[in-house]
N, C-alpha and C positions, 0 to 999 in steps of 0.2 A: 437663336438656333433655327435653322431652316426647317420648316414644318414638313417638307417633302423628303428630307434626308433621313435615311434609316440610321438610327443611332442606338447603340447598345444601351440597355436599360440602366446600366450603372455608370455609363460614360459621363453623364452630366453631373455626377456626384463627386464631391471631394473625398479624400481618403478617410477623414474623420467622421463624415456623415454617412458613409456607405453602409454602416451597420443597420440603418433604418431600412434600406432596401432589402438586405439579406434577411432581416428579421420578419419582414412582411411578405417575402416571396412564398408562394404556395398557398396563400390565404384567400385567393380569389373566389368569390361566390357567384356562380352562374345565375342564381336566383336574383341577387341584387343587380347584376349586370342587366339582365333582361327587364327586370322591373323598372330600373332607372331609365332604360332606353324607351320603354313604352309609356311610362307615366307622363302626364302633363302637369304634374304638381311641382312644388319647389324643387324636389330632387332632380327632376328632368332638366330644369334650367341649370341647376348646380352641376349636373353631370356634364352638360355640354360646355360649361365654363371651365371645368378642370381639365377638359381635353386640350385646352390651349396651353401651350408651353410658356412658362415664365422663366426668366433667367435665374440660375442657381446662385445663391450668395453664400459661399463657403465661409466658415469661421476660421480665422488664423490664430485663435486664442484657446484651442482645446487643450488646456493644461491642468485644469482643476479636477481633483478627484471628487467623488461623491461626498466624502466627508468634509472637504474644504468648502464645497458648494453649500452643503447643508449648514455649516457653521456660519457662512456669510449670510445665508437666508435667515437663519434664526436670529442673528445679531440685528438684522434690519427690522424684523417683526418685534423684537424686544426693545422697542424705542421708549421714549419718555412717557408715551401714553399709558404704559403699564402702571405707572405711579398713580393713575386715576381709576384703575379698575376696582379697588376696594370701595371707592366713592360711588361707582356705578352700582355695586351691590347694595350700598346704603340707600341710594336713590330709588332703584327699581326693584330691589329685593329678589324674589324668585324670578321675576320677569327679566332682570338683569342677567341672571345665570342662563336662562333660556336664550336670550339674545346673544350671549357670548358663544354658545354652542351653534345656534342657527347661522349667525354671520360667519363663523369659522367654516361651517359646512359650505355655504354659498361662495365664500371667497376662495376656498380650496378648489372648488369646481371651476371657478372663473380663471384661477391661476393655471389649471390644466388646459383650459380652452385656449389660452394665449399660446401655449406650446404647439397646439394643433394648428392654430392660425399661422404660425411661422412657416409651416411646411405645406407644400402642395402634394396632394395624393393623386396620382394618375390612375387611369383605368386599369393599368396592370399592377396596381397596389404597391408601387414604390414611391418614395418621397424625396423631395428636394427642398432645400431651405430657400424661401423666396422673400421672407421678411426678417430683418435682423433686430428690430427694436419696436417698442410701443409706438414711437412717433411714425415709423414706416407704416405700421398697420392702420393707424388713425388717418394718415394722409391717403393711403390706398382706399380706405373705406369711405371717407367723406370728401376726398379731393381737396379743393381749396378751403372749404369749411373745416376740414380736418386739420389743415395747417394752422388756421386761426384758433381752433379749439385747443390744439397742443400748445400754442404760444400762450393762450390764456391759462392753461394748467401749469405751465412752467412759471409764468409770472406769479400765479397764485401760490406756488410753493414758497415764495419769499415770505408769505404771511406766517409760515412755520417759525420764522425767526422771532416773531412776536411771542410765541409760546416759549421759546428758549430764553428770551430776555426776561419774561415773567418768572420762569423757573429759576434762573440765575439770581434774580432779585429776591425771590422768596427764600431760597437756600441761604443766601448771604444774610438776610434778615434774621433767619433762625440761628445762625452762628453768632452774629453780633449781639443777640439778646443775652447770650451767656456772659457778656462783659458789661456789668451795670454802669461802669464809668464812661462808657462810650455813648455819646449822644449824637443822634443823626435823624434826618427826615427820611422815611422810607421811600418817598417819591423820588429822592435823588439817586437811589440805587439803579433803576433802569437807565438813567442818564449815564451814570458811571460805566455800566456794563456795555452800553452802546458805544461809548468812546473807546472802551477796552477792546472791543471787537474790530473796530475800524482798521488797525494795522494788519490784521489777518486777511482783510479783503483786498490788500494790495499784492498778495501772493499770487503770482500768475500760474504757477505749477502746483497743483494740489498734492502731487506726489511728495513735495517737501514736508507736508503735514501728515504723511501716512503713519509715521511712527507715533506721533502724538495721538492720532486718532485711534490707533491700535491699542496703545496703553490706556487711553480713556475708556475704550470699550471693555477691556479687562477689568478696570477699576469699577466700571458701572455694573458689570455682571457680579463682581464680588460684593458690591453694596446691596444688590438684590438678594444674594444669598445671606448676607448678614441680617437683612430685614426679616427674612423668613425665620431666622433664629430668634430674633426679638419677638416676633409674633407668637412663637411657640412658648415663650416664657409666661404668657398670659392665659394658658389653657385652663387654669383653675376657674376662671370666670366665664368660660365659654358656655357652660351649661345654663347660665341665666340669660343667654342672648339667643334670639330667634330671628330668622330671616323673614321679612314681611312678604306677604303675598298680595298686598294691597296694590291696586293699579292707579297710578297718578299719571295722567297724560303728559304733563310737562316734565316731570322727573324722569319718566321713561324716555322721553324725547331727548333730553340731555345725555342720558346714558347711551342712547343709540349712536349719537355723533361721536362720542369718545370711543366706543367699541369698534365702530367702522374704521376710524382713524388708526386704531391699533393693528389692523390687518391690512391696511392700504399700502402695500409695497409693490404693487403690480407693475409699475412703470419700470422697475429695475429687473424684473424677472426674465424678460427676453435676453438681456445682457448676461445674466447668470447662466441661462441655458446655453448661450453661445460660448461660454468658457469651460463647459464640461467635457471631460475626456470621453465619457460615454453618454451622449445625449438621450439614448433610449431609457436611461435611468431617471430622467428629469421628473416624470410624473410620480415615481416612487419616492424620490427625495422630497418633492414638494408636499406630498400627502403626509409623509412622516413628520416633516418639520411643522406644518400647520397643525397636525394632530398633537404633537408634543407641545406646541405653543398654547393650544386651547387648554391643555391640562395645567400648564404653568399659570395661565390667566385665572383659571377656576380656583386653583389652590391658593394663589397669591391674593386674589380678590376676596375669597371667603375667609381665609385666615386673617387678612388685614382688617376686614370688617369685624370679625369676632374679637380681634384684639382691642379695637377702639369703639365699636358699636356706633351709636349715634353721634359720637364725637369725631368720627372719621372725616378728615379734611379732603378737599378735592385733589390734594397732592399729599400722598400718604407719608412722605418724608417729614412733613411738618408735625406729625404725631409722635415722632421719636423724641422721647424725653431727654433733653440735654443733661439734666442733673443725674438721672438714673443710669443712663448709658453714655457717660461723659466722653471717653476716648472713642468708643465705637460710633457714637453719634457724629463726631467730627470726621471720622474716616468715611462714613456713609455719605455725608453731605459734601465733603471735600471731593470724594470720588465722582459724585454726580455733577459737581461744578466743573471739574476738568473735562468730563465727557460732553456735557452740554456746550461748553465754550468752544470746543473744537468741531462740533457738528455744524456751526454756523457757516464757516467758509466752504465746507463741503457741499452743503445744500444750497449755497448761494452762487457757486462758481458758474454753473451752466446758465443760470438766470442772467448774471451780469454779462456773460459772453454774448448771449442773445440780445440783450439790451444794447451793448456796444455795436453789434452788427446792424441793428434796426434803426438806431437813433443818432449814433455819433456823426454820420455823414451829413446830418441836418445842421450841424454846428461847425462850420468851417473855421470858426475862430480858434478851435482846439486842434487844428491841423498841425501835426508835428509836436504837439504838446500832450503826450500820452499821460503823463503823471497828473497834469491839471484836470484832464477829463476824468480820469479814474478817481481822483480826490473828490471832485464836485459831484459826480454821478453817485458814487457810493455814499457820500455824506447826505445827499438829498434823500435817497432811498431809505437809509437807516434812520434818518430824522422822521420820515413818514411812519416807519414801523414803530419808532419810539412813541410817537403820539398815539398810535393805536394801543400800544402796551399801557400807556398812562390812562387812556380812556376805558380800557378793558382789562383791569388788573386781576382777573380771575382765571387761574390756570385751567380749571375744568371747563369753563365756558368757552375759552379760546380754543381748546382742543376739540370741543364738541362742534363749534362752528366750522372749523377747518375740515373735520371728519365728515360733516354733513354735506359740504359742498364738494371739496376736492376728493375726499376719500370715497364717497359714494359713486362719483363719476368714474374714477380709475379702477375701482375694485368690483363694483356691482353693475354699472350701467354699460360702460364701453366694451369690456371683454365679450359679453353676450352679443352685442351688436356687431363686433368684429366677426364673431363666429358665424353669424347669419349672413352678413353682407360680403365678406371676402371670398366666400365660395371656393375654398381650397380643399374641400372634403365633402363627403356625403353626410347628410344630416337626417336622422330619423325624426318622425313627427313628434315623438315624445321629447327628444332633445330640443327640437325647435320650440315647442311649447314651454319647456323649462327655460330656454333663453329669454323668451318674451316675458315670462313671469318674473324671472330674476331682474331683468332690466326695469320692469315696472315697479317691482318691490324696492329696487335701489333708489328710484326717483321718489317713491312714497316715503321711505325711511329718511332720505336726505331732507325732504321738505319738512317732515315732522321734527327731525333733529334741529334743523335751522330755525324753525319757528319757536321751538321750546327754548333754545339757547338765547335767541335775541329777546324773547319775552322776559326771561329771567335776568338778562343783562340790563334791560330797561328798568325792570323792577328794582334791581340793586342800585342803579343810578339815581332813581327817584328817591 
């Protein structure tokens, strides 16, 4: 847009995003205007930056209601990490409960920050959408380094498949234990599941798996509800159990990684915002869903721990007694197997597309042989993930390591840095300090979680 051309304040906005401009009209503060112009602090630099006009990126997918967006967001947050929350209460006790609340608060704020970073606020207090995704913001913030950082995070997301393979193997093991005549080596289960997953990785259009994924999510949510019911059958013994207030650095560290991972959905939030009919409701929808999720985690974690006390496994499903809850146990574990199985192609699709783009042209031998390249590349990657799963067969530790590295980066460290460096809006000194504190805290928590998980993994290996 030509800087010298006089343009109507709403001309640059698309129809769906115009509500931002109308909702903010009339809120201009002359005090802030004058203060920002005269100050030589961060705000003055920021103010001069936002004067520059960046191109508007309208969304052509404003179809989702607040309810649908909220359900999608909640389904992402209620991932498989939820199964380890009772274990966090066992490990960290009262400190685990505090961490669930604290990390929920911080990640809710950083989720709101991402929405603010998507829009540029002009001097006249109207907004336009200038960033459509987490990748866009990272690249705009850190330039070439941001591109490499995002590629690293995308490739790192493949490690989540290790967690899924471990989960599938553990659930299968629990089911097979009920058949005394079936003899098998538990180490063969990850191999079998890796082979079972391979055909799904040849699906080029993830939309073909949409119904299976939807059904799997419904089954998973139902299994969570059933487990709540099982926990409540043990209430008579709850009075004899207390939550420890003892501080153990390594146990708390493992809990930190798991809890962070359970909230780390931020890479998908800009896309969700772009699908909303009323984007002005994004912050409200996000706050409600993160608030509801922290309640679910607290209730599920505390009830799960009270139900099994010090016998609580790192994966609470393993505590469900197959003999006592025979049919219900199979339903719960079967539902979670279906859900976990169909999450692998969804969370791998983007990674393999990026890998094909970056590496395939280096192997001219596969020119015109798409199927052979697909088979070899997927097989090599899944074999590497299988080896990791065999070396690290502990669900809780695997989740903690991923949460400590990937989770802390995308949920606690990068959003505040985007907020500071993209300069799309005015920032108060209090909010600026909060951003720096949150980013530093994210780095600290990630390092503590990673150290604790690796230390415990080495100890188990020895």
